N, C-alpha and C positions, 0 to 999 in steps of 0.2 A: 773256880770251878769251870770246867769246859761244858757250857750249856749246849754247844753245837751238837755234840754227840747225843745228848738227851733229846734235843729237838728232832733229830733224825729218827731216833727210836720211837718217839711219840708220834711223829707223822706217819711212820710205817704202821704202827699199831692202830692209829686212827683209820687208815685205809682198810685194814683188815676188819676192824670192828664195824665200819660202815657197810662193807660188803656183806658181812654176816647179818647185820641188822636188816638189810634189804631182802634177805631170804626169808625173814620172819614177819616183816611188816612194812609199813610205809611211814615216811617222815611227816609229822604233823605240820602242815603249812602255817598254822596259827601260833604254834609254840615251838621254836627252833630246837629246844633241848628234848623234845618229846617224840617218841615213836609210837605207832599204833599197830598192834598185832593184827595180822590178817589171817583168815582161816585157810587151811590147806585142803586141797581136794574138793573144792566146791563144784557142784555141777549135777549131782544125782539127786533125785527126789524120792529115794527109797523110803518106805515106811518101816523098815526093819529097825527096831529099837536099839539093836546092837550097833548099827551103823551110826545112829545118833549119839549113843554113849561114847563111841570111839572118837567122834568129832569133838565132843565136849572135852574129853580127856586130852586130845591133841591141842585143842584151843588153850586149855589151862597150861599145858607144858610150853607152848609157844609164848604165851604171855609172860610166864615166869622167866624163861630164858631171855626174852626180849628185855625184860625189866633189868636183869643183871647186866646184860650187854650195854643197855642204855646208860646205866649208872657208871660203868667203866668208861664208856665213850665220853660222857660229860666230864669225868675226872681228867681224861687225857686232854680234852679241849681246854679245861681250866689250867692245866700245867703248861700248855702251849701259850696261853695268854699271859701266864706268869713269866715265861721266858721273855716274851716281848716287853713286858712291863719292868723287867729287871728284878722281880721278886721271887724267882724260881728257887726252890731248895730251902724255903723258909717254912718252919712248922706253923700251921695255922692256929695252934693252941698256945705255944710258948713264945713264938717269934724267934726261936733258936734255929740254927742251921740243921737241916735234915742230913743225916749221915750219908756219905757217899755210897757205902755198901748197900744201904737201903734203897737209894735211888738207882743203883745198878740193877737191883732185882725188880723194883717197881718205880719206873721213871715218873709216874703220875702220883706218887706218894704225897699226901697232904700233911702228914705229921712225922715227927721224929720217932725213934723207937720208944722213947719214954711215954709217948701219947698214942701209941699204936692202936689201942683199944678204945680210944675216945670217939664217941659218936659225933659226927660233924654234920651240919646241915647240907643238903644237896646243893 
C-alpha cells in the first residue's frame, strides 16, 4: 500500500480541520486532543431576551459543530500516527486490512467495511 499518498491527504485534511476548529474555539492547553468552543459576537450587554436566546442557540450549534470536527481531527491524527508506526490500514476490530476503496474515500478510516458500524472508543 502506498501510504505516502494517504499521508498527504491526511496532512491536508488536518490543516483544513485545524483552521475550521480555530474559527469555533480554542485549543485546550491541558488536553491536546480537546478543543473548547468560544462564544461568537460577545460584547453587547443588551437586556433583550431574544438576543440572549440567540446567543445560547449559537453557542449550542458551535459546540456541536466543534465536537464533530474535533472527533474527525483526532481520527486524522491517529491515522497519521499509524502511518509512522507502520500499522496504517489495519482494522481496529478484526486486525484485517482496510479495503483500499474505503481508504480512498476516508483515509482516516479505523475499520474495514465489515466493521463500519462498530462503535470504537475515541
